[in-house]
C-alpha positions in Angstrom: -186.1 29.6 -62.3 -187.4 26.7 -61.0 -190.1 27.2 -57.9 -188.6 24.1 -55.9 -186.5 23.6 -52.6 -183.7 22.7 -54.6 -183.9 25.4 -57.2 -184.2 27.9 -54.8 -180.8 26.3 -52.5 -179.2 26.3 -55.8 -179.8 29.8 -57.1 -179.0 31.2 -53.5 -176.3 28.9 -52.9 -173.8 31.8 -53.3 -175.6 34.1 -50.5 -175.7 30.8 -48.3 -172.0 30.2 -48.5 -171.1 33.8 -48.4 -173.3 34.0 -44.6 -172.0 30.5 -43.3 -167.9 32.4 -44.0 -169.2 35.3 -42.7 -170.4 33.1 -39.2 -167.1 31.5 -39.3 -165.3 34.7 -39.4 -167.5 35.7 -36.9 -166.8 32.6 -34.4 -162.9 32.7 -35.2 -162.7 36.1 -34.0 -164.6 35.1 -30.9 -161.9 32.3 -30.2 -158.9 34.2 -30.9 -159.7 37.1 -28.8 -160.9 39.9 -31.4 -161.7 43.5 -29.7 -165.1 44.0 -29.0 -165.5 46.4 -32.0 -164.0 43.9 -34.6 -166.3 40.8 -32.9 -169.3 43.3 -33.0 -168.8 44.0 -36.3 -168.5 40.6 -37.7 -171.7 39.4 -36.0 -173.5 42.5 -37.6 -171.9 41.1 -40.7 -172.9 37.6 -39.7 -176.1 38.7 -39.3 -177.1 40.5 -42.4 -175.7 38.1 -44.9 -178.3 35.3 -42.8 -181.3 38.1 -43.5 -180.3 37.8 -47.2 -180.7 34.8 -47.5 -184.2 34.5 -46.2 -185.5 37.2 -48.2 -183.7 35.7 -50.6 -185.8 32.6 -49.9 -189.4 33.8 -48.9 -188.9 36.3 -52.3 -187.8 32.9 -54.6 -191.0 31.1 -53.2 -193.0 33.9 -53.8 -193.9 35.3 -50.0 -192.4 39.0 -50.5 -190.6 41.7 -52.6 -186.6 41.5 -52.7 -186.7 45.5 -52.0 -187.0 47.0 -48.7 -187.9 51.4 -48.4 
């Protein structure tokens, strides 16, 4: 794996796309007037998705292990 920003982005692109889609679903539910429970569920999914992107990027740069306990 390339240890450049470009290489890191390429390798993490599926995670980034998933995070963006989850955020989009959250905003769509808000705009559509979804239930409080559904909006909160989608918010947590989006937050978790972006945390996974951050964790992967830190791992790819060698700043932290990928596993959590």
